[in-house]
MARBA-3410 file (N, C-alpha, C, O; in Angstrom, 1 decimal):
198
119.7,136.5,164.0,120.7,136.2,162.9,120.9,137.4,162.0,122.0,137.7,161.6 ~ 119.9,138.2,161.8,120.0,139.5,161.1,120.9,140.5,161.9,121.7,141.2,161.3 ~ 120.7,140.5,163.2,121.5,141.4,164.1,123.0,141.0,164.0,123.8,141.9,163.9 ~ 123.3,139.7,164.0,124.7,139.3,163.9,125.3,139.7,162.6,126.4,140.1,162.5 ~ 124.5,139.5,161.5,125.0,139.9,160.2,125.4,141.4,160.1,126.4,141.8,159.5
124.5,142.2,160.7,124.7,143.7,160.7,126.0,144.0,161.5,126.8,144.8,161.1 ~ 126.1,143.3,162.6,127.3,143.6,163.5,128.6,143.2,162.8,129.6,143.9,162.9 ~ 128.5,142.0,162.1,129.7,141.5,161.4,130.0,142.5,160.2,131.2,142.8,160.0 ~ 129.0,143.0,159.5,129.3,143.9,158.4,129.9,145.2,158.9,130.8,145.7,158.3 ~ 129.4,145.7,160.1,129.9,146.9,160.7,131.4,146.7,161.1,132.2,147.6,160.9
131.7,145.6,161.7,133.0,145.2,162.1,134.0,145.2,160.9,135.1,145.6,160.9 ~ 133.5,144.6,159.8,134.3,144.4,158.6,134.6,145.8,158.0,135.7,146.1,157.5 ~ 133.6,146.7,158.0,133.8,148.1,157.4,134.8,148.8,158.3,135.7,149.5,157.8 ~ 134.7,148.7,159.6,135.7,149.3,160.5,137.1,148.8,160.3,138.0,149.6,160.2 ~ 137.2,147.5,160.1,138.5,146.9,159.8,139.1,147.4,158.5,140.3,147.7,158.5
138.3,147.5,157.5,138.8,147.9,156.2,139.2,149.4,156.3,140.2,149.8,155.7 ~ 138.5,150.2,157.1,138.9,151.6,157.3,140.2,151.7,158.0,141.0,152.5,157.7 ~ 140.4,150.8,159.0,141.7,150.9,159.8,142.8,150.4,158.8,143.9,151.1,158.9 ~ 142.6,149.4,158.0,143.6,148.9,157.1,143.9,150.0,156.1,145.1,150.3,155.8 ~ 142.9,150.7,155.6,143.1,151.7,154.6,143.9,152.9,155.2,144.8,153.4,154.5
143.5,153.3,156.4,144.3,154.4,157.1,145.7,154.0,157.3,146.6,154.8,157.2 ~ 145.9,152.7,157.7,147.3,152.3,158.0,148.1,152.3,156.7,149.3,152.4,156.8 ~ 147.5,152.0,155.6,148.2,152.0,154.3,148.5,153.4,153.8,149.5,153.7,153.2 ~ 147.5,154.3,154.1,147.6,155.7,153.5,148.5,156.5,154.4,149.3,157.3,153.8 ~ 148.5,156.4,155.7,149.3,157.2,156.5,150.8,157.1,156.3,151.5,158.1,156.2
151.4,155.9,156.1,152.8,155.8,155.7,153.1,156.5,154.4,154.2,157.1,154.3 ~ 152.1,156.4,153.5,152.4,157.1,152.2,152.4,158.6,152.3,153.3,159.3,151.7 ~ 151.5,159.1,153.2,151.5,160.5,153.4,152.8,161.0,154.1,153.4,162.0,153.8 ~ 153.3,160.2,155.1,154.5,160.5,155.8,155.7,160.4,154.8,156.6,161.2,154.9 ~ 155.7,159.4,154.0,156.8,159.2,153.0,156.8,160.4,152.0,157.9,160.9,151.7
155.6,160.9,151.6,155.5,162.0,150.7,156.1,163.3,151.4,156.7,164.1,150.8 ~ 155.8,163.5,152.7,156.3,164.6,153.4,157.8,164.6,153.6,158.4,165.6,153.6 ~ 158.4,163.4,153.7,159.8,163.3,153.9,160.5,163.2,152.6,161.7,163.0,152.6 ~ 159.9,163.3,151.5,160.5,163.1,150.2,161.7,164.1,150.0,162.7,163.7,149.4 ~ 161.6,165.2,150.5,162.7,166.2,150.4,163.8,165.8,151.3,164.9,166.2,151.1
163.5,165.1,152.3,164.5,164.8,153.3,165.1,163.5,152.9,164.4,162.5,153.0 ~ 166.4,163.4,152.6,167.0,162.2,152.1,167.5,161.3,153.2,167.7,160.1,152.9 ~ 167.6,161.8,154.3,168.1,161.0,155.3,166.9,160.2,155.8,165.9,160.8,156.2 ~ 166.9,158.9,155.9,165.8,158.1,156.3,166.3,157.1,157.4,167.4,157.1,157.8 ~ 165.4,156.4,157.7,165.7,155.4,158.8,166.2,154.1,158.2,166.8,153.3,159.0
166.2,153.9,156.9,166.8,152.8,156.3,166.0,151.5,156.6,164.8,151.4,156.4 ~ 166.7,150.5,157.0,166.1,149.2,157.2,165.2,149.2,158.4,164.3,148.4,158.5 ~ 165.4,150.1,159.4,164.6,150.2,160.6,163.2,150.7,160.1,162.2,150.2,160.7 ~ 163.1,151.6,159.1,161.8,152.1,158.6,161.1,150.9,158.0,159.9,150.8,158.3 ~ 161.7,150.0,157.3,161.1,148.9,156.6,160.6,147.9,157.7,159.5,147.4,157.6
161.4,147.7,158.7,161.0,146.8,159.8,159.8,147.4,160.5,158.9,146.7,160.9 ~ 159.8,148.7,160.7,158.7,149.4,161.4,157.4,149.3,160.6,156.4,149.1,161.2 ~ 157.6,149.4,159.3,156.3,149.2,158.5,155.8,147.8,158.7,154.6,147.6,158.8 ~ 156.7,146.8,158.6,156.2,145.4,158.8,155.6,145.2,160.2,154.6,144.5,160.3 ~ 156.2,145.8,161.2,155.7,145.7,162.5,154.3,146.4,162.6,153.3,145.8,163.1
154.1,147.5,162.0,152.8,148.2,161.9,151.8,147.3,161.2,150.7,147.2,161.6 ~ 152.2,146.7,160.1,151.3,145.9,159.4,150.9,144.7,160.2,149.7,144.4,160.2 ~ 151.8,144.1,160.9,151.4,142.9,161.8,150.5,143.4,162.9,149.6,142.7,163.3 ~ 150.8,144.5,163.5,150.0,145.1,164.6,148.6,145.3,164.0,147.6,145.0,164.7 ~ 148.5,145.9,162.9,147.2,146.2,162.2,146.4,144.9,162.0,145.3,144.9,162.4
147.1,143.9,161.4,146.4,142.7,161.2,146.0,142.0,162.5,144.9,141.4,162.6 ~ 146.8,142.1,163.5,146.5,141.6,164.8,145.3,142.2,165.4,144.4,141.5,165.9 ~ 145.2,143.6,165.3,144.0,144.3,165.8,142.8,143.9,165.0,141.7,143.6,165.6 ~ 142.9,143.8,163.7,141.8,143.4,162.9,141.3,142.0,163.3,140.1,141.7,163.4 ~ 142.3,141.1,163.4,141.9,139.7,163.7,141.3,139.7,165.1,140.3,138.9,165.4
141.8,140.5,166.0,141.2,140.5,167.4,139.8,140.9,167.4,138.9,140.3,168.0 ~ 139.5,142.0,166.6,138.1,142.5,166.6,137.2,141.6,165.7,136.0,141.5,166.0 ~ 137.7,141.0,164.7,136.9,140.2,163.8,136.7,138.8,164.3,135.7,138.1,164.0 ~ 137.6,138.3,165.1,137.6,136.9,165.6,136.3,136.5,166.2,135.8,135.4,165.8 ~ 135.7,137.3,167.1,134.5,136.9,167.8,133.3,136.9,166.9,132.6,135.9,166.8
133.1,138.0,166.1,131.9,137.9,165.2,132.1,136.8,164.1,131.2,136.2,163.7 ~ 133.4,136.7,163.6,133.6,135.7,162.6,133.4,134.3,163.2,132.8,133.4,162.5 ~ 133.9,134.1,164.4,133.6,132.8,165.1,132.2,132.5,165.2,131.7,131.4,164.9 ~ 131.4,133.5,165.6,129.9,133.4,165.7,129.3,133.1,164.4,128.5,132.2,164.2 ~ 129.8,133.9,163.4,129.2,133.7,162.0,129.5,132.3,161.5,128.6,131.6,161.0
130.8,131.9,161.6,131.1,130.5,161.1,130.4,129.4,162.0,130.1,128.4,161.4 ~ 130.3,129.7,163.3,129.6,128.7,164.1,128.1,128.6,163.7,127.6,127.5,163.6 ~ 127.5,129.8,163.5,126.1,129.8,163.0,126.0,129.1,161.6,125.0,128.4,161.4 ~ 126.9,129.4,160.8,126.9,128.8,159.4,127.1,127.3,159.5,126.4,126.6,158.8 ~ 128.0,126.9,160.4,128.2,125.4,160.6,127.0,124.8,161.1,126.6,123.7,160.7
126.3,125.5,162.1,125.0,124.9,162.6,124.0,124.8,161.5,123.3,123.8,161.4 ~ 123.8,125.9,160.7,122.8,125.8,159.7,123.2,124.7,158.6,122.3,124.1,158.1 ~ 124.5,124.6,158.3,124.9,123.6,157.4,124.6,122.2,158.0,124.1,121.3,157.3 ~ 124.9,122.0,159.3,124.6,120.8,160.0,123.1,120.5,160.0,122.7,119.3,159.7 ~ 122.3,121.5,160.2,120.8,121.3,160.1,120.4,120.9,158.8,119.5,120.0,158.6
121.0,121.6,157.8,120.6,121.2,156.4,121.1,119.8,156.0,120.4,119.1,155.3 ~ 122.2,119.4,156.6,122.7,118.0,156.3,121.8,117.0,157.0,121.4,116.0,156.4 ~ 121.4,117.3,158.2,120.5,116.4,158.9,119.1,116.4,158.2,118.5,115.3,158.1 ~ 118.7,117.5,157.8,117.4,117.6,157.0,117.5,116.8,155.7,116.6,116.0,155.4 ~ 118.6,116.9,155.1,118.8,116.2,153.8,118.9,114.7,154.1,118.4,113.9,153.4
119.6,114.3,155.2,119.7,112.9,155.6,118.3,112.3,155.9,118.0,111.2,155.5 ~ 117.5,113.1,156.6,116.1,112.7,156.9,115.3,112.5,155.7,114.6,111.5,155.5 ~ 115.5,113.5,154.8,114.8,113.4,153.5,115.3,112.2,152.7,114.5,111.5,152.0 ~ 116.6,111.9,152.7,117.1,110.8,152.0,116.6,109.5,152.6,116.2,108.6,151.8 ~ 116.6,109.4,153.9,116.0,108.2,154.6,114.6,108.0,154.2,114.1,106.8,154.0
113.8,109.1,154.3,112.4,109.0,153.9,112.2,108.5,152.5,111.4,107.7,152.2 ~ 113.0,109.1,151.6,113.0,108.7,150.2,113.4,107.2,150.0,112.8,106.5,149.2 ~ 114.4,106.8,150.8,114.8,105.4,150.7,113.7,104.5,151.2,113.4,103.4,150.6 ~ 113.0,104.8,152.3,111.9,104.0,152.8,110.8,104.0,151.8,110.2,102.9,151.6 ~ 110.5,105.1,151.2,109.4,105.2,150.2,109.8,104.3,149.0,108.9,103.6,148.4
111.0,104.4,148.6,111.5,103.6,147.5,111.4,102.1,147.8,111.0,101.3,146.9 ~ 111.8,101.7,149.0,111.7,100.3,149.4,110.2,99.9,149.4,109.9,98.8,149.0 ~ 109.3,100.7,149.9,107.9,100.4,149.8,107.4,100.2,148.4,106.7,99.2,148.1 ~ 107.8,101.1,147.5,107.4,101.0,146.1,108.0,99.7,145.5,107.3,99.1,144.7 ~ 109.3,99.4,145.8,109.9,98.2,145.3,109.1,97.0,145.8,108.9,96.0,145.0
108.8,97.0,147.1,108.0,95.9,147.6,106.7,95.7,146.9,106.2,94.6,146.5 ~ 106.0,96.9,146.6,104.7,96.8,145.9,104.9,96.3,144.5,104.1,95.6,144.0 ~ 106.0,96.8,143.9,106.3,96.3,142.5,106.6,94.8,142.5,106.1,94.1,141.6 ~ 107.4,94.4,143.4,107.7,92.9,143.5,106.4,92.1,143.8,106.3,91.0,143.3 ~ 105.5,92.7,144.6,104.3,92.0,145.0,103.2,92.3,144.1,102.1,91.7,144.3
103.4,93.0,143.0,102.3,93.4,142.1,101.7,92.2,141.4,100.5,92.1,141.1 ~ 102.6,91.2,141.1,102.2,90.0,140.4,101.2,89.2,141.3,100.2,88.7,140.9 ~ 101.6,89.2,142.6,100.8,88.5,143.6,99.4,89.2,143.8,98.4,88.6,143.8 ~ 99.5,90.5,143.8,98.3,91.3,144.0,97.4,91.1,142.8,96.2,90.9,142.9 ~ 98.0,91.2,141.6,97.2,91.0,140.3,96.6,89.6,140.3,95.5,89.4,139.9
97.4,88.6,140.7,96.9,87.2,140.8,95.7,87.1,141.7,94.7,86.5,141.4 ~ 95.8,87.7,142.9,94.7,87.6,143.9,93.5,88.4,143.4,92.4,87.9,143.6 ~ 93.7,89.5,142.7,92.6,90.3,142.1,91.9,89.4,141.0,90.7,89.4,141.0 ~ 92.8,88.8,140.2,92.2,88.0,139.1,91.4,86.8,139.7,90.3,86.5,139.2 ~ 92.0,86.1,140.8,91.2,85.0,141.4,89.9,85.5,142.0,88.9,84.8,141.8
90.0,86.7,142.6,88.7,87.2,143.2,87.7,87.5,142.1,86.5,87.3,142.3 ~ 88.2,88.1,141.0,87.3,88.4,139.9,86.7,87.2,139.3,85.5,87.1,139.0 ~ 87.5,86.1,139.2,87.0,84.8,138.6,86.0,84.2,139.6,85.0,83.7,139.1 ~ 86.3,84.3,140.9,85.3,83.7,141.9,84.0,84.5,141.8,82.9,83.9,141.8 ~ 84.1,85.8,141.7,82.9,86.6,141.7,82.1,86.3,140.4,80.9,86.2,140.4
82.9,86.2,139.3,82.2,85.8,138.0,81.6,84.5,138.0,80.4,84.3,137.5 ~ 82.2,83.5,138.7,81.6,82.2,138.8,80.4,82.2,139.7,79.4,81.6,139.3 ~ 80.4,83.0,140.8,79.2,83.1,141.6,78.1,83.8,140.8,76.9,83.4,140.9 ~ 78.5,84.8,140.0,77.4,85.5,139.3,76.8,84.6,138.2,75.6,84.6,138.0 ~ 77.7,83.8,137.5,77.2,82.8,136.5,76.3,81.8,137.2,75.2,81.5,136.6
76.6,81.3,138.4,75.8,80.4,139.1,74.4,81.0,139.4,73.4,80.4,139.3 ~ 74.5,82.3,139.9,73.3,83.0,140.3,72.4,83.2,139.1,71.2,82.9,139.1 ~ 73.0,83.6,137.9,72.2,83.8,136.7,71.7,82.5,136.2,70.5,82.4,135.8 ~ 72.5,81.4,136.3,72.0,80.1,135.8,70.8,79.6,136.7,69.8,79.1,136.2 ~ 70.9,79.8,138.0,69.8,79.4,138.9,68.6,80.2,138.6,67.5,79.7,138.6
68.8,81.5,138.5,67.7,82.4,138.2,67.0,82.0,136.8,65.8,82.0,136.7 ~ 67.8,81.7,135.8,67.3,81.3,134.5,66.5,80.0,134.6,65.5,79.8,134.0 ~ 67.1,79.1,135.5,66.4,77.8,135.6,65.0,78.0,136.3,64.0,77.4,135.9 ~ 65.0,78.9,137.4,63.8,79.2,138.0,62.8,79.8,137.1,61.6,79.5,137.1 ~ 63.3,80.8,136.3,62.4,81.5,135.3,61.9,80.5,134.3,60.7,80.5,134.0
62.7,79.6,133.8,62.3,78.6,132.9,61.2,77.6,133.5,60.2,77.3,132.8 ~ 61.5,77.2,134.7,60.5,76.4,135.4,59.2,77.1,135.6,58.1,76.5,135.4 ~ 59.3,78.4,136.0,58.0,79.2,136.2,57.3,79.3,134.8,56.1,79.2,134.8 ~ 58.0,79.6,133.7,57.4,79.7,132.4,56.8,78.4,132.0,55.7,78.3,131.4 ~ 57.5,77.3,132.3,57.0,76.0,131.9,55.7,75.6,132.7,54.8,75.1,132.1
55.7,76.0,134.0,54.6,75.8,134.8,53.4,76.6,134.3,52.3,76.1,134.2 ~ 53.7,77.9,133.9,52.6,78.7,133.4,52.1,78.2,132.1,50.9,78.2,131.8 ~ 53.0,77.7,131.2,52.6,77.1,130.0,51.7,75.8,130.2,50.7,75.6,129.5 ~ 52.1,75.0,131.2,51.3,73.8,131.5,49.9,74.2,132.0,48.9,73.6,131.6 ~ 49.8,75.2,132.9,48.5,75.6,133.3,47.7,76.2,132.2,46.5,75.9,132.0
48.3,76.9,131.3,47.6,77.5,130.2,47.1,76.4,129.3,46.0,76.4,128.8 ~ 48.0,75.4,129.0,47.6,74.2,128.2,46.4,73.5,128.9,45.5,73.1,128.2 ~ 46.5,73.3,130.2,45.4,72.6,130.9,44.1,73.4,130.8,43.1,72.8,130.5 ~ 44.2,74.7,131.0,43.0,75.6,130.9,42.4,75.5,129.5,41.2,75.3,129.3 ~ 43.3,75.6,128.5,42.8,75.5,127.1,42.2,74.1,126.8,41.2,74.0,126.1
42.9,73.1,127.3,42.4,71.7,127.1,41.0,71.5,127.8,40.1,71.0,127.2 ~ 40.9,72.0,129.0,39.6,71.9,129.7,38.5,72.7,128.9,37.4,72.2,128.7 ~ 38.9,73.9,128.5,37.9,74.7,127.8,37.5,74.0,126.5,36.4,73.9,126.1 ~ 38.5,73.4,125.8,38.3,72.7,124.6,37.4,71.5,124.8,36.5,71.2,124.1 ~ 37.8,70.7,125.9,37.0,69.5,126.2,35.5,69.9,126.5,34.6,69.2,126.1
35.4,71.0,127.3,34.0,71.5,127.6,33.3,71.8,126.4,32.1,71.4,126.2 ~ 33.9,72.6,125.5,33.3,73.0,124.2,32.9,71.7,123.4,31.8,71.6,122.8 ~ 33.9,70.8,123.4,33.6,69.5,122.6,32.4,68.8,123.2,31.6,68.2,122.5 ~ 32.4,68.7,124.6,31.3,68.0,125.2,30.0,68.7,124.9,29.0,68.0,124.6 ~ 30.0,70.0,125.0,28.8,70.8,124.7,28.3,70.5,123.3,27.2,70.3,123.0
29.4,70.6,122.4,29.1,70.4,121.0,28.5,69.0,120.7,27.6,68.7,120.0 ~ 29.2,68.0,121.4,28.8,66.6,121.3,27.4,66.4,121.8,26.6,65.7,121.2 ~ 27.1,67.1,122.9,25.7,67.0,123.5,24.7,67.6,122.6,23.6,67.0,122.4 ~ 25.0,68.8,122.1,24.1,69.4,121.1,23.9,68.5,119.9,22.8,68.3,119.4 ~ 25.0,67.9,119.4,24.9,67.0,118.3,24.0,65.8,118.6,23.2,65.4,117.8
24.3,65.3,119.8,23.5,64.1,120.2,22.0,64.4,120.3,21.2,63.7,119.9 ~ 21.7,65.6,120.9,20.3,66.0,121.1,19.7,66.2,119.7,18.6,65.8,119.4 ~ 20.5,66.9,118.8,20.0,67.1,117.5,19.7,65.8,116.7,18.7,65.7,116.1 ~ 20.7,64.9,116.8,20.5,63.6,116.2,19.3,62.8,116.8,18.5,62.2,116.1 ~ 19.2,62.9,118.1,18.1,62.2,118.8,16.8,62.8,118.3,15.9,62.1,118.1
16.7,64.1,118.2,15.5,64.8,117.8,15.1,64.3,116.4,14.0,64.0,116.1 ~ 16.1,64.3,115.5,15.9,63.8,114.2,15.4,62.4,114.1,14.4,62.0,113.4 ~ 16.1,61.6,114.9,15.8,60.2,114.9,14.4,59.9,115.5,13.6,59.2,115.0 ~ 14.2,60.6,116.6,12.9,60.5,117.3,11.8,61.1,116.3,10.7,60.5,116.2 ~ 12.1,62.2,115.7,11.2,62.7,114.7,10.9,61.8,113.6,9.7,61.8,113.1
11.8,61.0,113.2,11.5,60.0,112.1,10.8,58.7,112.6,10.0,58.2,112.0 ~ 11.2,58.3,113.8,10.7,57.1,114.3,9.4,57.2,115.1,8.6,56.3,115.1 ~ 9.1,58.3,115.7,7.9,58.4,116.5,6.7,59.0,115.6,6.9,59.9,114.9 ~ 5.6,58.3,115.8,4.5,58.7,115.1,3.6,59.5,116.0,3.8,59.5,117.2 ~ 2.6,60.2,115.4,1.7,61.0,116.3,1.0,60.2,117.4,0.9,60.8,118.4
0.6,59.0,117.2,-0.1,58.3,118.2,0.9,57.9,119.3,0.5,57.8,120.5 ~ 2.2,57.7,118.9,3.2,57.4,120.0,3.5,58.6,120.8,3.7,58.5,122.0 ~ 3.4,59.8,120.2,3.5,61.0,121.0,2.4,61.1,122.0,2.6,61.5,123.1 ~ 1.2,60.8,121.5,0.1,60.9,122.4,0.2,60.0,123.6,-0.1,60.4,124.7 ~ 0.7,58.8,123.4,0.9,57.8,124.5,1.9,58.4,125.5,1.8,58.2,126.7
3.0,59.0,125.0,4.1,59.5,125.9,3.5,60.6,126.7,3.8,60.7,127.9 ~ 2.7,61.5,126.1,2.1,62.6,126.9,1.2,62.1,127.9,1.2,62.6,129.0 ~ 0.4,61.1,127.6,-0.6,60.6,128.5,0.1,59.9,129.7,-0.3,60.1,130.8 ~ 1.2,59.2,129.4,1.9,58.6,130.5,2.5,59.6,131.4,2.6,59.5,132.6 ~ 3.0,60.7,130.8,3.6,61.8,131.6,2.6,62.4,132.5,2.9,62.6,133.7
1.4,62.6,132.0,0.4,63.2,132.9,-0.1,62.2,134.0,-0.4,62.6,135.1 ~ -0.1,60.9,133.6,-0.5,59.9,134.6,0.6,59.8,135.7,0.2,59.7,136.9 ~ 1.8,59.9,135.3,2.9,59.9,136.3,2.9,61.1,137.2,3.3,61.0,138.4 ~ 2.5,62.3,136.7,2.3,63.5,137.4,1.2,63.3,138.5,1.3,63.7,139.6 ~ 0.2,62.8,138.0,-1.0,62.6,138.9,-0.7,61.6,140.0,-1.1,61.8,141.2
0.1,60.6,139.8,0.5,59.7,140.8,1.4,60.3,141.8,1.3,60.0,143.0 ~ 2.2,61.2,141.4,3.2,61.9,142.3,2.4,62.8,143.2,2.9,63.0,144.3 ~ 1.4,63.4,142.7,0.6,64.4,143.6,-0.1,63.6,144.6,-0.8,64.2,145.5
END
């Protein structure tokens, strides 16, 4: 492409030089003939026009091929740019259609997200409720065991206290009701029963 541009520029410079020379040479010839009043008249004018047409014909002949190539290349690059723009336009249209679909479906997506969130929240509430119920049952069971243990310990202490009280009362009562001779009889019987057992 760069080579073509240089060639075209060189051709244009050559054409401008030819046009310049063809315009300058008649002026030089006219200046040389200024002293000479006899001229060619209308034939000179027609000759100049013929020279001008020949000059333009030569310029067009030499410029035509590079210009044709230049404009063909330019048309190709413009066509490529148009196709590229069309592809970009189609891509943008498809992206826009996708975005419009997403925007129109955004309510449905939000509704489905909301439903999923509510379902997850409901499941979480159920899980927490079940866990709380299990924890409450476990705490209640622990409390029952603790109460039973405390009750047993209290009952044992009460029984021991009652036994001690009963023994103490019995000792006092026996101490009041038994006389020394009754004590002697009890001891004698005890030894007699020991001897019988031996």
